[in-house]
C-alpha positions as a printed NumPy array, in Angstrom:
array([[-120.291,   47.632,   23.711],
       [-119.197,   48.082,   20.138],
       [-115.913,   49.496,   21.414],
       [-115.294,   46.412,   23.439],
       [-115.867,   44.277,   20.365],
       [-113.39 ,   46.367,   18.453],
       [-110.812,   46.03 ,   21.225],
       [-111.395,   42.292,   21.347],
       [-110.822,   42.048,   17.606],
       [-107.553,   43.964,   17.888],
       [-106.417,   41.723,   20.715],
       [-107.181,   38.633,   18.629],
       [-105.162,   40.021,   15.77 ],
       [-102.276,   40.783,   18.097],
       [-102.394,   37.283,   19.575],
       [-102.51 ,   35.779,   16.094],
       [ -99.535,   37.851,   15.027],
       [ -97.599,   36.866,   18.129],
       [ -98.486,   33.237,   17.482],
       [ -97.286,   33.478,   13.9  ],
       [ -94.035,   35.155,   14.975],
       [ -93.53 ,   32.466,   17.618],
       [ -94.132,   29.682,   15.092],
       [ -91.764,   31.327,   12.619],
       [ -89.128,   31.673,   15.324],
       [ -89.479,   28.037,   16.336],
       [ -89.212,   26.972,   12.7  ],
       [ -86.061,   29.074,   12.35 ],
       [ -84.527,   27.501,   15.463],
       [ -85.413,   24.031,   14.183],
       [ -83.963,   24.778,   10.766],
       [ -80.735,   26.137,   12.215],
       [ -80.42 ,   23.142,   14.528],
       [ -81.033,   20.685,   11.705],
       [ -78.643,   22.42 ,    9.326],
       [ -75.866,   22.522,   11.898],
       [ -76.12 ,   18.762,   12.319],
       [ -76.09 ,   17.997,    8.585],
       [ -72.929,   17.477,    6.483],
       [ -73.173,   20.345,    4.03 ],
       [ -69.768,   19.786,    2.291],
       [ -68.584,   23.21 ,    3.302],
       [ -64.986,   23.941,    2.327],
       [ -62.547,   23.416,    5.165],
       [ -61.089,   26.465,    6.826],
       [ -57.813,   24.502,    7.103],
       [ -55.448,   23.805,    4.214],
       [ -52.465,   21.461,    3.867],
       [ -49.696,   21.676,    1.288],
       [ -46.85 ,   19.221,    0.768],
       [ -43.355,   20.427,   -0.046],
       [ -41.877,   17.502,   -1.981],
       [ -38.235,   16.663,   -1.226],
       [ -35.846,   15.897,   -4.093],
       [ -32.872,   13.614,   -4.711],
       [ -29.409,   14.823,   -3.657],
       [ -26.899,   16.342,   -6.069],
       [ -23.628,   14.934,   -7.419],
       [ -20.701,   17.372,   -7.455],
       [ -17.289,   17.111,   -9.104],
       [ -14.167,   17.644,   -7.003],
       [ -13.977,   21.21 ,   -8.365],
       [ -17.595,   21.902,   -7.29 ],
       [ -19.428,   21.613,  -10.595],
       [ -22.904,   20.129,  -10.342],
       [ -22.818,   16.961,  -12.461],
       [ -26.224,   15.517,  -11.544],
       [ -29.084,   17.445,   -9.947],
       [ -32.838,   17.192,   -9.419],
       [ -35.516,   19.814,   -9.773],
       [ -39.199,   19.683,   -8.973],
       [ -41.753,   19.127,  -11.685],
       [ -45.316,   20.412,  -11.551],
       [ -48.682,   19.545,  -13.058],
       [ -51.273,   21.951,  -14.424],
       [ -54.975,   21.064,  -14.336],
       [ -58.389,   22.664,  -14.886],
       [ -62.016,   21.598,  -14.834],
       [ -63.22 ,   22.398,  -18.346],
       [ -66.806,   22.755,  -17.061],
       [ -65.685,   25.939,  -15.282],
       [ -63.92 ,   27.344,  -18.362],
       [ -65.983,   30.125,  -19.978],
       [ -66.427,   28.978,  -23.574],
       [ -66.286,   32.585,  -24.729],
       [ -62.801,   32.909,  -23.243],
       [ -61.288,   29.57 ,  -24.309],
       [ -59.048,   31.199,  -26.914],
       [ -57.798,   33.674,  -24.333],
       [ -56.977,   30.858,  -21.913],
       [ -55.167,   28.774,  -24.56 ],
       [ -53.15 ,   31.756,  -25.801],
       [ -52.032,   32.838,  -22.335],
       [ -51.294,   29.295,  -21.11 ],
       [ -49.197,   28.587,  -24.214],
       [ -47.339,   31.866,  -23.771],
       [ -46.49 ,   31.152,  -20.116],
       [ -45.694,   27.433,  -20.49 ],
       [ -44.17 ,   27.161,  -23.986],
       [ -46.607,   24.337,  -24.716],
       [ -48.046,   24.483,  -28.259],
       [ -51.642,   25.7  ,  -28.546],
       [ -52.652,   22.583,  -30.484],
       [ -51.571,   20.361,  -27.615],
       [ -53.48 ,   22.468,  -25.068],
       [ -56.626,   22.449,  -27.195],
       [ -56.455,   18.681,  -27.517],
       [ -56.132,   18.302,  -23.742],
       [ -59.067,   20.605,  -22.868],
       [ -61.368,   19.099,  -25.492],
       [ -62.429,   16.567,  -22.854],
       [ -65.181,   17.491,  -20.436],
       [ -64.432,   17.6  ,  -16.732],
       [ -61.142,   17.464,  -14.816],
       [ -58.123,   17.368,  -17.138],
       [ -54.349,   17.507,  -16.578],
       [ -52.804,   19.691,  -19.254],
       [ -49.182,   18.808,  -18.41 ],
       [ -47.333,   16.722,  -15.795],
       [ -43.801,   17.91 ,  -16.618],
       [ -43.725,   21.637,  -15.961],
       [ -40.393,   22.847,  -14.667],
       [ -39.907,   25.027,  -11.63 ],
       [ -39.452,   28.28 ,  -13.552],
       [ -42.542,   27.837,  -15.726],
       [ -44.574,   26.707,  -12.706],
       [ -43.852,   30.   ,  -10.979],
       [ -45.067,   31.926,  -14.037],
       [ -48.189,   29.763,  -14.361],
       [ -49.114,   30.336,  -10.707],
       [ -49.03 ,   34.058,  -11.461],
       [ -51.183,   33.417,  -14.521],
       [ -53.733,   31.476,  -12.445],
       [ -54.38 ,   34.589,  -10.354],
       [ -54.733,   36.774,  -13.466],
       [ -57.189,   34.372,  -15.067],
       [ -59.486,   34.666,  -12.034],
       [ -59.358,   38.443,  -12.334],
       [ -60.28 ,   38.153,  -16.009],
       [ -63.247,   35.876,  -15.173],
       [ -61.936,   33.166,  -17.495],
       [ -63.467,   30.607,  -15.144],
       [ -67.076,   30.641,  -13.953],
       [ -68.952,   29.01 ,  -11.111],
       [ -70.893,   25.788,  -11.682],
       [ -73.194,   23.669,   -9.537],
       [ -71.917,   20.259,   -8.517],
       [ -73.754,   17.962,   -6.095],
       [ -76.063,   20.743,   -5.038],
       [ -73.413,   23.335,   -4.296],
       [ -71.729,   26.105,   -6.217],
       [ -68.029,   25.66 ,   -6.951],
       [ -65.37 ,   27.475,   -8.951],
       [ -62.268,   25.651,  -10.119],
       [ -59.521,   27.678,  -11.751],
       [ -56.075,   26.817,  -13.073],
       [ -54.303,   24.614,  -10.509],
       [ -50.497,   24.3  ,  -10.439],
       [ -49.141,   21.719,   -7.997],
       [ -45.98 ,   19.696,   -7.295],
       [ -45.956,   16.168,   -8.669],
       [ -42.37 ,   14.999,   -8.336],
       [ -38.889,   15.551,   -9.684],
       [ -36.773,   15.171,  -12.785],
       [ -33.025,   14.476,  -13.017],
       [ -30.827,   16.928,  -14.908],
       [ -27.241,   16.551,  -16.119],
       [ -25.918,   20.043,  -16.892],
       [ -22.711,   18.794,  -18.541],
       [ -24.523,   16.213,  -20.663],
       [ -22.175,   13.282,  -21.459],
       [ -19.322,   14.263,  -19.124],
       [ -18.361,   11.58 ,  -16.609],
       [ -20.517,    8.979,  -18.332],
       [ -20.817,    6.077,  -18.102],
       [ -19.403,    6.39 ,  -14.55 ],
       [ -22.125,    8.778,  -13.385],
       [ -24.755,    6.225,  -14.467],
       [ -28.401,    6.875,  -15.194],
       [ -31.822,    6.764,  -13.542],
       [ -35.371,    5.667,  -14.235],
       [ -38.691,    7.207,  -13.231],
       [ -40.472,    5.697,  -10.259],
       [ -44.168,    6.59 ,  -10.182],
       [ -45.526,    6.322,   -6.633],
       [ -49.062,    5.263,   -5.711],
       [ -49.83 ,    8.782,   -4.46 ],
       [ -49.275,   10.138,   -7.981],
       [ -45.845,   11.655,   -7.414],
       [ -42.854,   10.904,   -9.621],
       [ -39.466,   10.093,   -8.066],
       [ -36.279,    8.767,   -9.687],
       [ -34.067,    5.817,   -8.763],
       [ -30.524,    4.964,   -9.86 ],
       [ -30.055,    2.121,  -12.338],
       [ -26.282,    2.058,  -12.886],
       [ -23.09 ,    3.906,  -12.04 ],
       [ -22.804,    6.284,   -9.115],
       [ -26.537,    6.968,   -9.324],
       [ -27.075,    3.297,   -8.474],
       [ -24.218,    2.849,   -5.995],
       [ -25.354,    5.789,   -3.847],
       [ -29.088,    5.55 ,   -4.543],
       [ -30.109,    5.136,   -0.889],
       [ -28.034,    8.101,    0.215],
       [ -29.155,   10.344,   -2.631],
       [ -32.795,    9.343,   -2.144],
       [ -32.854,    9.603,    1.654],
       [ -35.596,   12.258,    1.623],
       [ -38.464,   13.496,    3.809],
       [ -41.252,   15.653,    2.353],
       [ -42.09 ,   18.912,    4.067],
       [ -45.621,   19.937,    5.184],
       [ -47.321,   23.349,    5.376],
       [ -50.599,   23.31 ,    7.336],
       [ -52.78 ,   26.215,    8.508],
       [ -55.856,   28.386,    7.964],
       [ -56.608,   29.414,    4.399],
       [ -57.773,   32.653,    2.869],
       [ -60.517,   33.18 ,    0.268],
       [ -58.094,   32.227,   -2.536],
       [ -57.063,   29.069,   -0.664],
       [ -53.586,   30.388,    0.172],
       [ -52.272,   29.252,    3.568],
       [ -52.136,   31.981,    6.206],
       [ -49.043,   31.875,    8.372],
       [ -49.751,   32.578,   12.035],
       [ -49.101,   31.059,   15.454],
       [ -51.423,   28.146,   14.653],
       [ -49.647,   27.226,   11.416],
       [ -47.566,   24.039,   11.238],
       [ -44.367,   23.961,    9.191],
       [ -42.291,   20.796,    8.741],
       [ -39.193,   21.566,    6.702],
       [ -38.415,   19.175,    3.852],
       [ -35.231,   17.107,    3.922],
       [ -33.677,   16.598,    0.497],
       [ -31.404,   13.646,   -0.261],
       [ -27.728,   13.85 ,    0.681],
       [ -25.25 ,   15.288,   -1.818],
       [ -22.105,   13.401,   -2.835],
       [ -18.82 ,   14.902,   -3.962],
       [ -16.543,   13.079,   -6.364],
       [ -12.78 ,   12.759,   -6.349],
       [ -12.773,   13.669,  -10.056],
       [ -12.334,   17.32 ,  -11.112],
       [ -14.542,   18.14 ,  -14.099],
       [ -11.86 ,   20.232,  -15.782],
       [  -9.365,   17.354,  -15.821],
       [ -12.029,   14.834,  -16.813],
       [ -13.293,   16.966,  -19.691],
       [  -9.798,   17.562,  -21.071],
       [  -9.157,   13.828,  -21.116],
       [ -12.564,   13.029,  -22.656],
       [ -12.005,   15.46 ,  -25.531],
       [  -8.583,   13.938,  -26.164],
       [ -10.132,   10.448,  -26.233],
       [ -12.667,   11.594,  -28.821],
       [  -9.818,   12.56 ,  -31.152],
       [  -7.928,    9.31 ,  -30.632],
       [ -10.982,    7.116,  -31.037],
       [ -11.488,    8.613,  -34.478],
       [  -7.799,    8.364,  -35.351],
       [  -7.394,    4.757,  -34.199],
       [ -10.895,    3.742,  -35.404],
       [ -11.26 ,    1.982,  -32.07 ],
       [ -14.373,    0.461,  -30.566],
       [ -13.643,    2.115,  -27.203],
       [ -10.765,    3.73 ,  -25.335],
       [ -10.743,    3.716,  -21.514],
       [  -8.306,    5.629,  -19.316],
       [  -7.926,    6.331,  -15.623],
       [  -5.648,    8.359,  -13.397],
       [  -5.361,    7.281,   -9.754],
       [  -3.384,    8.614,   -6.821],
       [  -0.998,    5.72 ,   -6.151],
       [  -0.776,    6.375,   -2.409],
       [  -4.487,    6.751,   -1.633],
       [  -6.529,    5.096,   -4.407],
       [  -8.305,    8.381,   -5.161],
       [  -9.487,    8.372,   -8.769],
       [  -8.779,   11.688,  -10.517],
       [ -10.204,   10.587,  -13.84 ],
       [ -12.07 ,    7.579,  -15.183],
       [ -12.973,    8.325,  -18.772],
       [ -14.344,    6.541,  -21.82 ],
       [ -14.56 ,    7.516,  -25.453],
       [ -18.072,    6.006,  -25.472],
       [ -20.369,    8.396,  -23.636],
       [ -24.038,    9.36 ,  -23.66 ],
       [ -26.392,   11.996,  -22.291],
       [ -28.201,   10.385,  -19.3  ],
       [ -31.058,   12.845,  -19.764],
       [ -31.723,   11.722,  -23.345],
       [ -30.674,    8.098,  -23.769],
       [ -31.084,    6.966,  -27.384],
       [ -31.366,    3.486,  -28.841],
       [ -27.796,    3.706,  -30.157],
       [ -26.538,    4.468,  -26.627],
       [ -27.631,    1.107,  -25.178],
       [ -24.221,   -0.567,  -25.664],
       [ -22.475,    2.345,  -23.96 ],
       [ -24.526,    2.283,  -20.756],
       [ -22.27 ,   -0.355,  -19.224],
       [ -19.143,    0.762,  -17.33 ],
       [ -16.61 ,   -1.361,  -19.195],
       [ -13.781,   -0.253,  -16.894],
       [ -15.243,   -2.553,  -14.233],
       [ -17.749,   -4.759,  -16.091],
       [ -15.822,   -5.911,  -19.172],
       [ -13.408,   -8.843,  -18.851],
       [ -10.537,   -9.134,  -21.308],
       [  -7.392,  -11.192,  -21.705],
       [  -4.695,   -8.766,  -20.514],
       [  -1.588,  -10.102,  -22.205],
       [   1.879,   -8.767,  -21.396],
       [   0.809,   -6.121,  -18.877],
       [   0.507,   -9.019,  -16.375],
       [   4.177,  -10.066,  -16.689],
       [   5.511,   -7.67 ,  -14.007],
       [   3.092,   -9.232,  -11.501],
       [   4.331,  -12.797,  -12.016],
       [   8.001,  -11.783,  -12.136],
       [   7.811,   -9.632,   -8.984],
       [   6.2  ,  -12.516,   -7.053],
       [   9.217,  -14.683,   -7.842],
       [  11.576,  -11.817,   -6.97 ],
       [   9.775,  -11.39 ,   -3.653],
       [  10.334,  -15.072,   -2.826],
       [  14.067,  -14.752,   -3.563],
       [  13.84 ,  -17.155,   -6.496],
       [  16.039,  -15.116,   -8.857],
       [  19.773,  -14.905,   -8.288],
       [  21.628,  -11.656,   -8.613],
       [  22.897,  -11.151,  -12.188],
       [  21.27 ,  -14.439,  -13.227],
       [  21.03 ,  -15.149,  -16.956],
       [  18.122,  -16.97 ,  -18.594],
       [  18.436,  -18.99 ,  -21.781],
       [  16.192,  -17.49 ,  -24.481],
       [  15.736,  -20.836,  -26.299],
       [  16.582,  -19.079,  -29.557],
       [  19.369,  -21.144,  -31.097],
       [  19.916,  -20.751,  -34.81 ],
       [  21.536,  -18.478,  -37.352],
       [  21.572,  -14.741,  -36.949],
       [  19.761,  -12.586,  -39.499],
       [  21.276,   -9.555,  -41.266],
       [  20.608,   -7.445,  -38.152],
       [  22.553,   -9.904,  -36.033],
       [  19.459,  -11.247,  -34.31 ],
       [  18.785,  -14.852,  -33.439],
       [  15.462,  -16.524,  -34.345],
       [  12.498,  -15.964,  -32.057],
       [  12.688,  -18.231,  -29.034],
       [  10.583,  -21.404,  -28.736],
       [   9.762,  -23.188,  -25.488],
       [   7.909,  -26.487,  -25.336],
       [   5.694,  -27.615,  -22.435],
       [   4.363,  -31.059,  -23.359],
       [   2.27 ,  -30.547,  -26.532],
       [   2.331,  -26.751,  -26.269],
       [   4.969,  -24.556,  -27.928],
       [   5.341,  -21.003,  -26.683],
       [   7.074,  -18.324,  -28.75 ],
       [   8.696,  -14.995,  -28.064],
       [   7.619,  -12.032,  -30.186],
       [  10.963,  -10.248,  -29.931],
       [  14.227,  -11.27 ,  -31.606],
       [  17.309,  -10.929,  -29.439],
       [  20.932,  -10.479,  -30.479],
       [  22.013,  -12.841,  -27.694],
       [  21.078,  -16.263,  -26.342],
       [  20.977,  -15.369,  -22.654],
       [  18.769,  -12.678,  -21.142],
       [  19.029,  -10.686,  -17.955],
       [  15.968,  -10.081,  -15.781],
       [  15.996,   -6.523,  -17.103],
       [  15.893,   -7.812,  -20.701],
       [  12.921,  -10.03 ,  -19.908],
       [  10.877,   -7.117,  -18.523],
       [  11.942,   -4.401,  -20.975],
       [  11.586,   -6.524,  -24.105],
       [   8.613,   -8.52 ,  -22.821],
       [   9.911,  -12.067,  -23.166],
       [   7.172,  -14.691,  -22.829],
       [   9.755,  -17.444,  -22.401],
       [  11.753,  -15.626,  -19.755],
       [   8.573,  -14.781,  -17.843],
       [   7.157,  -18.32 ,  -17.858],
       [  10.461,  -19.823,  -16.73 ],
       [  10.54 ,  -17.459,  -13.763],
       [   6.855,  -18.026,  -12.937],
       [   7.341,  -21.796,  -12.878],
       [   9.8  ,  -21.404,  -10.015],
       [   6.836,  -20.445,   -7.816],
       [   4.835,  -23.206,   -6.186],
       [   1.198,  -23.479,   -7.187],
       [   0.136,  -22.003,   -3.854],
       [   2.595,  -19.094,   -4.145],
       [   1.481,  -18.321,   -7.685],
       [  -2.233,  -18.566,   -6.879],
       [  -2.028,  -16.574,   -3.623],
       [   0.226,  -13.996,   -5.253],
       [  -2.188,  -13.277,   -8.092],
       [  -4.989,  -13.008,   -5.547],
       [  -2.974,  -10.499,   -3.501],
       [  -2.467,   -8.442,   -6.639],
       [  -6.267,   -8.436,   -6.961],
       [  -6.775,  -10.785,   -9.904],
       [ -10.125,  -12.608,   -9.86 ],
       [ -11.118,  -10.391,   -6.898],
       [ -13.372,   -7.323,   -7.002],
       [ -11.383,   -4.117,   -6.566],
       [ -13.841,   -2.65 ,   -4.072],
       [ -14.376,    0.521,   -6.104],
       [ -17.62 ,    2.305,   -5.203],
       [ -19.518,    1.263,   -8.34 ],
       [ -22.09 ,   -1.516,   -8.874],
       [ -21.929,   -4.613,  -11.079],
       [ -18.163,   -5.078,  -10.866],
       [ -16.845,   -8.204,  -12.593],
       [ -14.208,  -10.447,  -10.965],
       [ -12.2  ,  -11.789,  -13.864],
       [ -10.881,  -15.342,  -13.972],
       [  -7.624,  -17.1  ,  -13.128],
       [  -7.102,  -20.856,  -13.079],
       [  -7.872,  -23.054,  -10.088],
       [  -5.235,  -24.007,   -7.541],
       [  -5.373,  -27.691,   -8.52 ],
       [  -4.616,  -26.714,  -12.148],
       [  -1.49 ,  -24.851,  -11.08 ],
       [  -0.431,  -27.956,   -9.105],
       [  -0.397,  -30.238,  -12.142],
       [   3.089,  -31.768,  -12.465],
       [   4.388,  -30.039,   -9.345],
       [   5.245,  -33.321,   -7.623],
       [   7.402,  -34.264,  -10.644],
       [   9.038,  -30.808,  -10.837],
       [   7.535,  -30.292,  -14.304],
       [   6.682,  -26.985,  -15.916],
       [   3.024,  -26.11 ,  -15.552],
       [   1.239,  -24.837,  -18.659],
       [  -1.305,  -22.839,  -16.632],
       [   1.355,  -20.986,  -14.673],
       [   3.217,  -20.433,  -17.945],
       [   0.365,  -18.897,  -19.939],
       [  -1.122,  -17.041,  -16.978],
       [   2.262,  -15.441,  -16.273],
       [   2.126,  -13.549,  -19.565],
       [  -1.601,  -12.826,  -19.416],
       [  -3.087,  -15.498,  -21.67 ],
       [  -5.866,  -17.803,  -20.521],
       [  -6.966,  -15.433,  -17.74 ],
       [  -9.275,  -12.42 ,  -17.765],
       [  -9.186,   -9.16 ,  -15.858],
       [ -11.003,   -5.865,  -15.812],
       [  -9.371,   -2.536,  -16.537],
       [  -9.759,   -1.485,  -12.895],
       [  -8.137,   -4.677,  -11.578],
       [  -4.99 ,   -4.013,  -13.602],
       [  -4.925,   -0.346,  -12.554],
       [  -5.183,   -1.391,   -8.908],
       [  -2.444,   -4.025,   -9.34 ],
       [  -0.047,   -1.496,  -10.866],
       [  -0.402,    0.792,   -7.848],
       [   1.836,   -1.745,   -6.06 ],
       [   4.887,   -0.765,   -8.156],
       [   4.369,    2.947,   -7.485],
       [   3.517,    2.674,   -3.781],
       [   6.374,    0.764,   -2.124],
       [   4.731,   -2.625,   -2.667],
       [   1.336,   -1.676,   -1.214],
       [  -1.941,   -2.075,   -3.107],
       [  -4.694,    0.518,   -2.658],
       [  -8.46 ,    0.398,   -3.11 ],
       [  -9.697,    2.802,   -5.806],
       [ -12.579,    5.137,   -4.916],
       [ -14.62 ,    7.847,   -6.641],
       [ -16.584,    9.555,   -3.85 ],
       [ -14.947,   11.716,   -1.212],
       [ -15.397,   10.457,    2.325],
       [ -16.738,    7.12 ,    1.13 ],
       [ -13.612,    5.201,    2.069],
       [ -10.415,    5.838,    3.943],
       [  -7.051,    4.815,    2.588],
       [  -7.002,    1.03 ,    2.416],
       [  -3.638,   -0.513,    1.531],
       [  -2.146,   -3.999,    1.831],
       [   1.494,   -5.036,    1.411],
       [   1.69 ,   -7.314,   -1.639],
       [   5.431,   -7.454,   -2.217],
       [   8.334,   -5.9  ,   -0.356],
       [   9.29 ,   -2.273,   -0.852],
       [  12.669,   -3.402,   -2.213],
       [  11.143,   -5.631,   -4.891],
       [   8.511,   -3.04 ,   -5.811],
       [  11.175,   -0.399,   -6.373],
       [  13.325,   -2.807,   -8.418],
       [  10.364,   -3.575,  -10.678],
       [   9.603,    0.132,  -10.856],
       [  13.12 ,    0.742,  -12.193],
       [  12.582,   -1.918,  -14.865],
       [   9.313,   -0.283,  -15.892],
       [  11.052,    3.097,  -16.156],
       [  13.689,    1.497,  -18.385],
       [  10.895,    0.014,  -20.511],
       [   9.89 ,    3.605,  -21.288],
       [  13.473,    4.681,  -21.893],
       [  14.645,    1.707,  -23.973],
       [  11.696,   -0.616,  -24.683],
       [   8.143,   -0.621,  -26.024],
       [   7.063,    2.447,  -24.033],
       [   9.525,    4.94 ,  -25.536],
       [   6.803,    7.223,  -26.89 ],
       [   5.558,    8.058,  -23.398],
       [   8.83 ,    9.647,  -22.316],
       [   8.715,   13.273,  -21.067],
       [  11.867,   14.897,  -19.699],
       [  11.628,   15.872,  -16.035],
       [   8.809,   13.41 ,  -15.229],
       [   9.37 ,    9.881,  -13.932],
       [   7.365,    7.628,  -16.252],
       [   7.298,    3.843,  -16.29 ],
       [   4.983,    1.163,  -17.547],
       [   4.309,   -1.911,  -19.625],
       [   2.592,   -2.426,  -22.96 ],
       [   0.23 ,   -5.244,  -23.837],
       [  -1.245,   -6.317,  -27.175],
       [  -3.604,   -9.257,  -26.792],
       [  -6.016,  -10.979,  -29.156],
       [  -9.676,  -10.69 ,  -28.229],
       [ -11.485,  -13.961,  -27.575],
       [ -15.   ,  -14.406,  -28.964],
       [ -16.97 ,  -17.646,  -28.72 ],
       [ -13.904,  -19.417,  -27.336],
       [ -11.643,  -18.498,  -30.269],
       [  -8.967,  -15.855,  -30.751],
       [ -10.021,  -13.264,  -33.303],
       [  -8.038,  -10.893,  -35.444],
       [  -9.115,   -8.17 ,  -33.063],
       [  -6.915,   -6.697,  -30.368],
       [  -6.913,   -5.1  ,  -26.946],
       [  -3.953,   -2.751,  -26.822],
       [  -2.958,   -1.428,  -23.42 ],
       [  -0.389,    0.474,  -21.428],
       [  -0.359,    0.566,  -17.633],
       [   2.165,    2.425,  -15.573],
       [   2.799,    5.612,  -13.65 ],
       [   3.813,    9.267,  -13.951],
       [   5.481,   10.978,  -10.984],
       [   7.077,   14.224,   -9.949],
       [   8.658,   15.062,   -6.591],
       [   5.293,   15.461,   -4.829],
       [   2.789,   13.315,   -6.729],
       [   2.523,    9.678,   -7.755],
       [  -0.133,    8.683,  -10.273],
       [  -0.985,    5.209,  -11.528],
       [  -2.341,    5.514,  -15.072],
       [  -3.996,    2.959,  -17.322],
       [  -5.026,    2.963,  -20.992],
       [  -6.876,    0.305,  -22.975],
       [  -7.731,    0.635,  -26.654],
       [ -10.379,   -1.899,  -27.632],
       [ -10.205,   -3.028,  -31.271],
       [  -8.037,   -0.378,  -32.901],
       [  -7.809,   -0.663,  -36.672],
       [  -5.618,   -3.653,  -37.632],
       [  -5.988,   -3.712,  -41.417],
       [  -5.344,   -1.389,  -44.315],
       [  -3.054,    1.626,  -44.384],
       [  -2.865,    1.98 ,  -40.596],
       [  -2.782,   -1.715,  -39.722],
       [   0.055,   -1.121,  -37.22 ],
       [  -2.223,    0.898,  -34.889],
       [  -3.164,   -2.338,  -33.164],
       [   0.274,   -2.439,  -31.521],
       [   0.07 ,   -0.89 ,  -28.064],
       [   3.187,    1.163,  -28.839],
       [   1.227,    2.859,  -31.644],
       [  -2.108,    3.297,  -29.85 ],
       [  -2.206,    3.005,  -26.055],
       [   1.257,    4.529,  -25.57 ],
       [   0.51 ,    7.834,  -27.375],
       [  -2.742,    8.147,  -25.423],
       [  -0.81 ,    7.64 ,  -22.165],
       [   1.587,   10.427,  -23.165],
       [  -1.355,   12.76 ,  -23.933],
       [  -2.742,   12.111,  -20.428],
       [   0.634,   13.   ,  -18.906],
       [   0.736,   16.215,  -20.938],
       [  -2.752,   17.146,  -19.684],
       [  -1.65 ,   16.501,  -16.091],
       [   1.266,   18.847,  -16.691],
       [  -0.886,   21.527,  -18.323],
       [  -3.372,   21.511,  -15.425],
       [  -0.603,   21.492,  -12.782],
       [  -1.162,   17.978,  -11.45 ],
       [   2.462,   17.312,  -12.345],
       [   5.453,   19.626,  -12.39 ],
       [   8.558,   19.088,  -14.488],
       [  11.677,   18.841,  -12.378],
       [  14.036,   21.611,  -13.39 ],
       [  17.646,   20.685,  -14.087],
       [  20.536,   23.001,  -13.342]])
């Protein structure tokens, strides 16, 4: 009986144990079920990384990278995870890898919590810092902490945050290349957008980007594992553009301009070389340049592209336009002579007084003294007679004069691939018609014929002069390859264009352009020295200019030079004359074209 009691006791114990095991098992099942349904903030097994696209590059015609973008990175840590005993080690290593001063790093990490140490780390340093991040984990510089009930460990994080624009050749091709500004997006990334110049004109093309995406399973260090389940979307950077301007030619001209700006004490010198047949710009240079990467307060005035944005009164360089329009209409007889209106006694050199021509209350003078009273058409062009020019221009009807100037591109944008181009100003058609019904001379046609009372831009005059070096056709200037095809319009006949071209060559041989002459190269052009107008009044400041061409057997180049405010007082007061300022600069450009094989001297037997 006692044995049975003992067996019963054992059985009870066994049943109790089984019951306890069963209860424990049920509790385990319940716990597992409940936990699986709860959001436990477990780290995702999937990881996604963006590959930020960057703005396109700008190349010179000889394949030098003028403007380029590179990625920038940010570096961040959570200071709560930084082991206080290893702070000095972290600061020392981070400074060594990033070239950021220790003091700056210490100031950044003095705050508690998530901090961004730098937002402007370049691509090279970012690569080194990513390597450092791995080493810091191995050195236990960071420790785990509890946040929101779970244990986390945040180390050094290096990640893409945008791009920065670089200009490897600093001030070369400025202000034409333009500049950019930072554009901070809502997602925290930094992009750049063009503000002026080519950066502005081609902003949409350069910034036509699509970020890449890397998505897949991650490993214990949060690196993405590449396998069949990974997703890779390749980034699409912005389109590149290639210029028509070779850097070597541009730089040679820029350095020459620096010397002449100092010599002439000028406010600015602008030059351009254009293919007369196509409109392709080979150089568009200014003495006033800046580094787009580091724009200073004193650079503000130089940010504008004065070759297309600045209007000036052109003066005598406009005379060939007005005269050729009359020639094209057959309004000048062969071997015709024009009275110079210079009656009076000869001086010791045998020259008559300067001519005077009256139109109502206005008296117009010639600057040149002639040794005769009657001038040929050649005399008028070569020696730049205001009176001869205005008499010829007044043979045109108002409509012919107005339409002709428009065809030459005056008061019309040139169409060059740059933003903010100015139009310039000529008088209205009704103003040119004043007195036409009475066959009277018109003062507006008179003054406009020799470039007073109108305004043009540098580029408008350059475009107009292509007519005389391209069989009477005008071309549209362009700076970016493939942007435009050859666009030309017949302005005057080939015959008239070539006649005017001969006069412009003789101006170099016998007139005000003598100092541009180079044996074996066909050079022609016209000087202009005009007062600058400020607040509606002529000042004792001058715009000196020379526009023309330089040709060999194969190449035709239209070339322009303007010297804004050369010295006009003191020992070198005469520098304000175009023959003493713009003309020597023109010759230097021709010599550079020869040196770099853009022109070849014709050999004589």
